C-alpha positions in Angstrom: 32.5 101.9 76.2 29.0 103.0 77.3 27.4 101.1 74.4 29.1 97.9 75.4 28.0 98.4 79.1 24.4 98.9 78.0 24.5 96.0 75.6 25.7 93.8 78.4 23.0 95.1 80.7 20.3 94.5 78.1 21.5 90.9 77.6 21.6 90.2 81.4 18.1 91.7 81.9 16.8 89.7 78.9 18.2 86.5 80.3 16.7 87.1 83.7 13.3 87.9 82.2 13.3 84.7 80.1 14.2 82.6 83.2 11.4 84.3 85.3 8.8 83.7 82.5 9.9 80.1 82.2 9.6 79.5 85.9 6.2 81.2 86.0 5.0 79.0 83.1 6.2 75.9 84.9 4.5 76.9 88.1 1.1 77.5 86.4 1.0 74.1 84.6 -0.3 70.8 86.1 3.2 69.7 87.0 3.8 72.9 88.9 0.5 72.6 90.7 1.3 69.0 91.7 4.7 70.0 92.9 3.2 72.8 95.0 0.5 70.5 96.5 3.2 67.9 97.3 5.3 70.4 99.1 2.4 71.7 101.1 1.4 68.1 102.0 5.0 67.4 103.1 5.1 70.6 105.2 1.8 69.7 106.9 3.0 66.1 107.6 6.3 67.4 109.0 4.5 69.9 111.2 2.1 67.2 112.5 5.1 65.0 113.3 6.8 67.8 115.2 3.6 68.5 117.2 3.2 64.8 118.1 6.9 64.6 119.2 6.5 67.7 121.3 3.3 66.4 122.9 5.0 63.1 123.7 8.0 64.8 125.2 5.8 67.2 127.2 3.7 64.2 128.5 6.9 62.5 129.6 8.0 65.6 131.4 4.7 66.0 133.2 4.6 62.3 134.1 8.1 62.6 135.5 7.2 65.7 137.5 4.0 64.1 138.9 5.8 60.9 139.7 3.5 58.7 137.5 4.9 55.5 136.3 4.3 54.7 132.6 4.0 51.0 133.3 1.0 51.6 135.6 -2.1 50.5 133.5 -4.4 52.9 135.3 -2.0 55.8 134.8 -1.1 55.0 131.3 -4.7 55.3 130.0 -5.7 58.0 132.4 -8.8 56.1 133.4 -9.7 54.4 136.6 -11.1 50.9 136.9 -14.9 51.0 137.1 -16.3 50.3 140.5 -19.7 48.7 140.7 -22.0 47.6 137.9 -21.9 49.5 134.6 -25.2 50.7 133.2 
């Protein structure tokens, strides 16, 4: 009975080792590198979108708290109209 158990363990460990080596070989090749760079690019893009969305939401909260109207042209750009001649 012990021999059958150890034979099964050896087969399982061998199968796991083969899968890990195959995965490592795939990750080291050009396709694996492209896949990793693509995932990194997607992650950075998603993070930037989340930051933009958070900034927009926070700006809306601040405008609401300060009583600024988003339709006001001076308030929307954050600039005042120039008074006097520009140099």
